[in-house]
TORMI-834496 format. One line per field, with one value per residue: residue in three letters; z, y, x of N, C-alpha, C, CB in turn. Coordinates in pm, whole numbers, always signed. Each point is the difference from the previous one (the first is absolute). Glycine has a CB too. Layout:
BEGIN
resn <- ALA;...
n.zz <- Z;...
n.yy <- Y;...
n.xx <- X;...
ca.zz <- Z;...
ca.yy <- Y;...
ca.xx <- X;...
c.zz <- Z;...
c.yy <- Y;...
c.xx <- X;...
cb.zz <- Z;...
cb.yy <- Y;...
cb.xx <- X;...
END
This chain:
BEGIN
resn <- MET;VAL;SER;SER;GLY;TYR;GLU;SER;ASP;THR;THR;VAL;GLN;HIS;ASN;ALA;VAL;THR;TRP;GLN;HIS;TYR;ALA;LEU;VAL;ALA;THR;VAL;SER;MET;ALA;LEU;TRP;LEU;LEU;LEU;THR;GLY;SER;PHE;ASP;GLN;GLN;GLU;ILE;ILE;THR;GLY;ALA;VAL;VAL;SER;VAL;LEU;VAL;THR;ALA;VAL;PHE;GLY;ALA;ARG;PHE;THR;ILE;PHE;THR;GLY;PHE;ARG;PHE;SER;TRP;LEU;ALA;PRO;LEU;HIS;ILE;LEU;SER;TYR;LEU;ALA;ASN;PHE;LEU;VAL;ALA;LEU;VAL;ARG;ALA;ASN;PHE;ASP;LEU;ALA;ARG;ARG;VAL;LEU;SER;PRO;SER;LEU;PRO;ILE;ARG;PRO;ALA;MET;VAL;GLU;VAL;ARG;THR;ALA;LEU;THR;SER;PRO;LEU;GLY;LYS;MET;LEU;LEU;ALA;ASN;THR;ILE;THR;LEU;THR;PRO;GLY;THR;LEU;THR;VAL;ASP;VAL;ILE;ASP;ASP;ARG;LEU;LEU;ILE;HIS;TRP;VAL;TYR;CYS;PRO;GLU;GLY;MET;ASN;THR;ALA;GLN;ALA;THR;GLU;GLN;ILE;ALA;THR;ARG;PHE;GLU;LYS;TYR;LEU;SER;ARG;PHE;LEU;LEU
n.zz <- -5111;+239;-54;+207;+18;-22;-258;+220;-417;+239;-142;+430;-140;+47;+231;-412;+48;+198;+8;+318;-252;-50;+407;+20;-225;+259;+360;-248;-102;+529;+174;-287;+50;+249;-191;-177;-23;+157;+48;+281;-335;-63;-359;-31;-66;-148;-82;+188;-13;-345;-16;+138;-218;-279;+201;-129;-246;-119;+136;+109;-82;+194;+262;-23;+244;+161;-21;+388;+266;+65;-164;+370;+144;+101;-141;+171;+58;-177;-13;+382;+194;-243;+34;+203;-3;-127;+275;+174;-170;+32;+323;-154;-258;+256;+366;-166;-189;+338;+125;-370;+2;+361;-10;-298;+235;-136;-95;-250;-73;-406;+6;-388;+252;-416;+222;-182;-55;+190;-90;-270;+88;-241;+279;+157;-86;+56;+192;+100;-152;+174;+330;-137;-65;+73;+40;+87;-204;-361;-367;-14;-273;-146;+88;-169;+29;+332;+2;+233;-189;+420;-128;+290;+89;+37;-159;+272;-27;-175;-67;-202;-257;+290;+68;-257;-18;+219;+64;-307;+14;+82;+78;-176;-150;+193;-144;-396;+158;+236;-373;-351;-197
n.yy <- +1748;+259;-136;-133;-39;-368;-160;-110;+91;-159;-342;-92;-124;-172;-16;-262;-107;-109;-267;+254;+125;-230;-69;+316;-180;-271;+135;+250;-79;+24;+241;+66;-422;+98;+537;-143;-265;+87;-288;+20;-111;-216;+286;+254;-297;-50;+251;+138;-322;-4;+288;+31;-141;+60;+332;-148;-121;+221;+127;-95;+136;+330;+38;+185;+193;-337;+74;+157;-339;+155;-473;+53;-205;+363;+99;-31;+154;+177;-6;-3;+182;+105;-137;+90;+300;+15;-56;+270;+195;-61;+197;+243;+61;-2;+167;+147;-10;-6;+107;+161;-192;-7;+312;+174;+45;-245;+237;-180;+145;-78;-139;-91;-19;-61;-214;-151;-361;+47;-156;-50;-116;+140;-155;+384;+86;-78;-137;+303;+118;-144;+174;+264;-99;-206;+279;+136;+232;-160;+50;-218;+268;-160;-119;+315;-287;-16;+224;-199;+378;-163;+5;-2;+96;+146;+94;+178;+219;-255;-405;-64;-154;+30;+46;-265;-235;+60;-138;-341;-237;-82;-138;-202;-156;-214;-221;+27;-40;-211;-15;+139;+26
n.xx <- +671;+75;+375;-242;+312;-54;+118;+381;+249;+107;-134;+68;+314;-171;+142;+54;-110;+270;-83;-87;-284;-91;+47;-115;-178;+46;+20;-216;-132;-96;-88;-245;-138;-92;-256;-298;-110;-39;-17;+239;-266;+264;-132;+171;+375;-21;-239;+243;+202;-142;-147;+296;+251;-78;+89;+213;-32;+54;+125;+358;+200;-157;+220;+297;-312;+121;+342;-72;+46;+145;-3;+161;-101;-14;-118;-201;+136;+13;-295;-51;+139;-191;-310;+24;-16;-299;-207;+149;-128;-283;-202;+161;-204;-431;+101;+66;-206;-222;-77;+18;-276;-32;+129;-91;+204;+263;+142;-262;+306;-210;+196;+50;+311;+169;+76;+292;+27;+290;-236;+143;-431;-245;-28;+79;-268;-248;+81;+36;-191;-128;+173;-57;-248;-68;+2;-254;+282;+149;-333;+347;-175;+221;+54;+217;+241;+71;-326;-150;-29;-38;-283;+190;-462;+243;+234;+131;-126;+322;-153;+238;-283;+324;-301;+4;+185;+35;-263;-95;+201;+263;-327;-97;+197;+6;-65;+74;+263;-103;-121;+8;+156
ca.zz <- +55;+156;+170;+110;+95;+42;-67;+94;-81;+124;+1;+76;-30;+98;+66;+42;+68;+79;-30;+120;-52;-69;+101;+67;-63;+24;+186;+10;-146;+54;+92;-2;-18;+148;+63;+15;+59;+84;+12;+25;-30;-4;-101;-37;+5;-130;-131;-24;-20;-132;-69;+28;-77;-171;-16;-9;-147;-90;+22;+13;-67;-9;+71;+117;+62;+34;+17;+54;+163;+56;+83;+112;+77;+25;-106;+113;+103;-59;-104;+66;+45;-47;+104;+116;-12;-49;+66;+84;-84;-67;+136;+90;-128;-59;+103;-18;-139;+104;+121;-72;-46;+112;+62;-112;+19;-86;-130;-151;-26;-148;-27;-32;+98;-75;+86;-38;+32;-17;-34;-197;-76;-2;+38;+139;-57;+59;+146;+21;-5;+26;+165;+40;+24;+146;+68;-12;-12;-52;-169;-86;-117;-93;+53;-78;-1;+116;+43;-35;-9;+121;+40;+179;+120;+56;-23;+86;-123;-50;-34;-109;+54;+88;+214;-20;+44;+126;+125;-83;-13;+65;+47;-81;-103;+118;+67;-186;-71;+62;-48;-85;-9
ca.yy <- -76;+116;+12;+68;-7;-32;-221;-56;-137;-89;-76;-151;-78;-174;-84;-103;-130;-93;-105;+51;+22;-14;-95;+186;+38;-87;-15;+62;-66;-102;+50;+132;-100;-145;+115;-22;-131;-9;-215;-123;-101;-33;-30;+183;-35;+12;+102;+116;-9;+51;+119;+64;-45;-23;+194;+23;-82;+128;+128;+26;+71;+137;+44;+14;+88;-50;-13;+133;-132;+37;-112;-100;-53;+87;+69;+9;+109;+134;+73;+24;+134;+138;+15;-8;+125;+103;+5;+86;+129;-27;+20;+143;+92;+48;+173;+131;+81;+86;+74;+201;+74;+12;+106;+122;+72;-68;+66;-63;+7;-60;+35;-179;+20;-91;-86;-33;-192;-85;-132;+6;-89;+55;-88;+80;+97;-11;-20;+80;+80;-67;-16;+157;+7;-69;+31;+123;+109;+57;-67;+20;+28;-116;-84;+17;-53;-55;+149;-11;+156;-1;+193;-25;+79;+86;-36;+149;+129;+7;-72;-25;-143;-133;+32;-69;-81;-22;+11;-99;-68;-104;-74;-18;+8;-84;-143;-41;-64;-182;-29;+39;+27
ca.xx <- -128;-2;+148;+22;+116;+2;-51;+126;+23;+52;-91;+29;+10;-50;+82;-115;-85;-6;-71;-23;-124;-124;-96;-110;-177;-130;-62;-117;-165;-84;-33;-87;-104;-80;-30;-80;-82;+3;-7;+143;-4;+109;-87;+26;+139;+102;-44;+88;+175;+37;-13;+113;-2;+28;+48;+139;+0;+7;-26;+104;+94;-147;-12;+142;+18;+5;+153;+37;+43;+147;-64;+59;-112;-70;-66;-171;+6;+4;-90;-33;+75;-33;-123;+16;+63;-103;-128;+109;-60;-57;-62;+51;+4;-128;-6;+40;-116;-50;-1;-75;-121;-75;+1;+63;+86;+146;+78;+25;+118;+62;+97;+38;+186;+77;+45;+67;-30;+96;-17;+86;-73;-104;-103;+52;-74;-114;+55;-29;-112;-203;+30;-44;-129;-55;+5;-103;-1;+168;-36;+124;-62;+124;+138;+110;+89;+15;-99;-191;-52;-97;-63;+25;-97;+88;+93;+134;+10;+141;+60;+158;-19;+69;-144;-115;-2;+3;-91;-60;+19;+141;-73;-3;+124;+30;-8;+16;+118;+64;-44;+13;+201
c.zz <- +88;+73;+73;+140;+42;-96;-9;-164;+51;+33;+160;-95;+80;+59;-110;+21;-19;+12;+126;-87;-50;+98;+132;-72;+53;+151;+31;-1;+199;+120;-62;-67;+123;+71;-46;-49;+94;+111;+5;-86;-92;-228;-106;+35;-70;-130;+61;+50;-156;-88;+57;-93;-179;-22;-72;-135;-128;+1;+98;-1;+17;+104;+138;+57;+113;+29;+129;+159;-33;+61;+119;+103;+97;-3;+45;+56;-2;-57;+108;+113;-91;-49;+141;+66;-98;+33;+133;-83;-24;+126;+2;-114;-1;+171;-9;-113;+53;+82;-106;-63;+116;+42;-112;+34;-9;-149;-112;-80;-151;-34;-115;-20;-129;+97;-114;+53;-7;+24;-145;+4;-74;+79;+167;+20;-7;+53;+51;+8;+39;+122;-4;-21;-22;+63;+16;+39;-145;-173;-107;-178;-137;+22;-154;+61;+118;+84;-1;+35;+114;-33;+157;+88;+64;+2;+53;-51;+43;+13;-183;-22;+85;+153;-45;-1;+155;+137;-145;-88;-34;+51;-56;-97;+80;-52;-146;+14;+49;-91;-203;-41;-54
c.yy <- +60;-92;+61;-21;-154;-173;-12;-107;-83;-77;-132;-105;-87;-92;-156;-110;-89;-94;+27;+96;-22;-101;+75;+4;-158;-71;+167;-16;-110;+7;+79;-149;-17;+197;-19;-96;-11;-122;-1;-109;-50;+79;+119;-38;+37;+49;+85;-54;-34;+64;+112;-32;+21;+155;-25;-72;+132;+99;+52;+100;+227;+32;+63;+149;-124;+1;+141;-49;+23;-207;-141;-40;+79;+114;+33;+107;+111;+103;-9;+61;+90;+29;+22;+144;+92;-12;+82;+105;+33;+54;+93;+97;-7;+77;+136;+50;-15;+158;+108;+8;-16;+156;+87;+95;-54;+51;-123;+85;-129;+4;-123;+51;-165;-9;-104;-150;-2;-97;-16;-101;+36;-30;+136;+107;-7;-61;+109;+67;-22;-44;+96;+15;-15;+44;+114;+142;+20;-86;+16;-20;-61;-7;+40;-39;-45;+92;-72;+166;-137;+107;+2;+157;+63;+31;+162;+109;-51;-138;-28;-125;-135;-50;-89;-114;-46;-120;-99;-156;-100;-46;-129;-130;-125;-200;-63;-18;-71;-57;+12;+58;+204
c.xx <- +100;+123;-31;+79;+4;+61;+232;+66;+95;-117;+62;+38;-29;+97;-86;-16;+87;-129;-82;-160;-112;-55;-77;-101;-53;-36;-121;-161;-58;-116;-85;-140;-147;-63;-170;-162;-95;-76;+131;-81;+112;-32;+56;+166;+73;-54;+57;+125;+45;-28;+127;+188;+7;+28;+152;+47;+51;+69;+134;+133;-86;+12;+133;-46;+45;+218;+46;-37;+66;-16;+163;-53;-54;-72;-145;-3;+30;-90;-73;+35;-18;-133;-67;-12;-135;-161;+36;-55;-130;-145;+48;-41;-232;-60;+49;-79;-179;-135;+40;-108;-81;+26;+57;+60;+220;+69;-35;+60;-18;+120;+77;+190;+67;+95;+26;+56;+145;-2;+8;-106;-170;-120;-8;-131;-98;+11;+26;-129;-152;-8;-7;-120;-115;-43;-64;+137;+143;-86;+160;-108;+68;+75;+86;+190;+29;-72;-93;-38;-80;-81;-27;-106;+99;+112;+63;+11;+217;+47;+79;-93;+182;-72;-64;-45;+2;-157;-85;+26;+90;-100;-70;+98;+4;+9;-24;+87;+42;-77;-68;+108;-98
cb.zz <- -103;+59;-72;-120;+92;+163;-328;+363;-189;+104;-344;+175;-122;-161;+324;-72;-44;+93;-152;+167;+18;-259;-61;+43;-293;-255;+128;-61;-473;-80;+138;-80;-124;+120;-10;+59;-44;-117;-166;+296;+57;+304;+156;+106;+66;+93;-113;+21;+261;+39;-31;+250;+230;-94;+282;+266;+90;-4;-31;-32;-224;-128;-134;-148;-102;-89;-318;-233;+86;+111;-293;-50;-37;+28;-175;+85;+78;-18;-261;-119;+114;-52;-148;-50;+11;-183;-106;+81;-98;-191;+115;+163;-196;-256;+127;+92;-255;-90;+249;-65;-251;+70;+242;-107;+144;+109;+140;+3;+307;-75;+246;-197;+443;-239;+239;-55;-133;+7;+195;-70;+173;-181;-149;-45;-80;-88;-33;-49;-148;-223;+82;-52;+32;+18;-1;+116;+306;+292;+11;+226;+133;-132;+193;-93;-169;-48;-95;+113;-294;+181;-249;-42;+51;+69;-195;+53;+30;+67;+239;+100;-267;-109;+104;-68;-215;-118;+236;+19;+21;+56;+88;+90;-92;+177;+278;-146;-84;+277;+300;+35;-176
cb.yy <- -232;+95;+8;+39;+260;+233;-14;-24;+101;+163;+75;+42;+89;-31;+173;+102;+38;+150;-167;+5;+47;+53;-198;+184;+190;-49;-147;+70;-108;-91;-35;+337;-122;-365;+166;+173;-69;+223;-131;+39;+42;-287;-115;+204;-136;-186;-44;+192;-106;-112;-58;-6;-52;-227;+144;+17;-207;-43;-39;-151;-335;-59;-137;-143;+238;-74;-113;+196;-181;+398;+31;+74;-191;-116;-120;-214;-128;-113;-47;-116;-98;+8;-86;-210;-116;+10;-237;-139;-33;-197;-171;-81;-110;-240;-141;-38;-111;-136;-152;+84;-38;-269;-95;-26;+94;-210;+150;-126;+96;+51;+158;-149;+86;+46;+68;+247;-131;+115;-35;+40;-151;+28;-357;-7;+36;+48;-185;-44;+49;-114;-150;+99;+59;-92;-132;-164;+42;-32;+116;-140;+205;+2;-261;+194;+100;-116;+220;-309;+260;-91;+55;-132;-157;-36;-234;-129;+309;+241;-46;+100;+60;+99;+273;+132;+23;+289;+298;+229;+118;+91;+199;+238;+259;+245;+31;+100;+125;-22;-2;-17;-366
cb.xx <- -169;-323;+186;-177;-23;-154;-394;-142;-55;+170;-78;-172;+103;-170;+64;-56;-233;+160;+159;+327;+114;+65;+180;+171;+28;+47;+336;+182;+166;+205;+172;+219;+241;+283;+268;+190;+168;+66;-199;+129;-220;+66;-225;-271;-47;+114;-215;-169;+26;+42;-288;-196;-68;-184;-125;+28;-253;-156;-288;-137;+90;-186;-221;+248;-163;-324;+40;-60;-82;+28;-279;+147;+84;+89;+148;-26;+26;+150;+21;-66;+165;+219;+34;+128;+309;+173;-100;+238;+168;+189;-36;+237;+366;-53;+14;+227;+196;+236;+59;+194;+10;+17;+13;-143;-293;-108;+234;-182;+120;-165;-21;-301;-77;-47;-124;-5;-249;+79;-131;+329;+166;+101;+69;+310;+116;-100;+90;+187;+152;-62;+119;+183;+102;+97;+144;-308;-129;+312;-324;+268;-77;-25;-116;-217;+44;+208;+71;-83;-3;+145;-169;+354;-193;-114;-54;+157;-324;+47;-160;+309;-263;+242;-86;+17;+58;+173;+16;-50;-135;+249;+7;-101;+135;-159;-114;-103;+50;+38;+42;-177;+263
END
């Protein structure tokens, strides 16, 4: 077997699934039900609640990815601040990439860069990787331990891991770490 050098033998230990995680799974299931049905009729809400509770009772222990969530009263506000920050970064990155595409004189220096993260949970790493990927000009290729391998459309010359982390991930990680491990 050929090794790419990015495999890892370490495993992340998951925290125990608590009643809070079951409540989160039920809430997310109910929210998805309401989004998919597009209706707030009493019958839909009752059916959604029953289905959500059944799905949570049967599969709740398998949703260990939610053990990376920090439960607090401020979590909803932290999620909203993350989403607002992500939206601003998304708009800026769209304009920057559009400008680079429409103006051939602007430099494009594609490169693979390594970024480090302080997030420890699989959920935190997944959301950081997806946030980076959804931002135009960057694409997360792989996640190994505390490192993310990212394809970057414009990488300034002489960029090291610390500088790449600062430019790409630190802003998102600051907001994600408020409600994720």
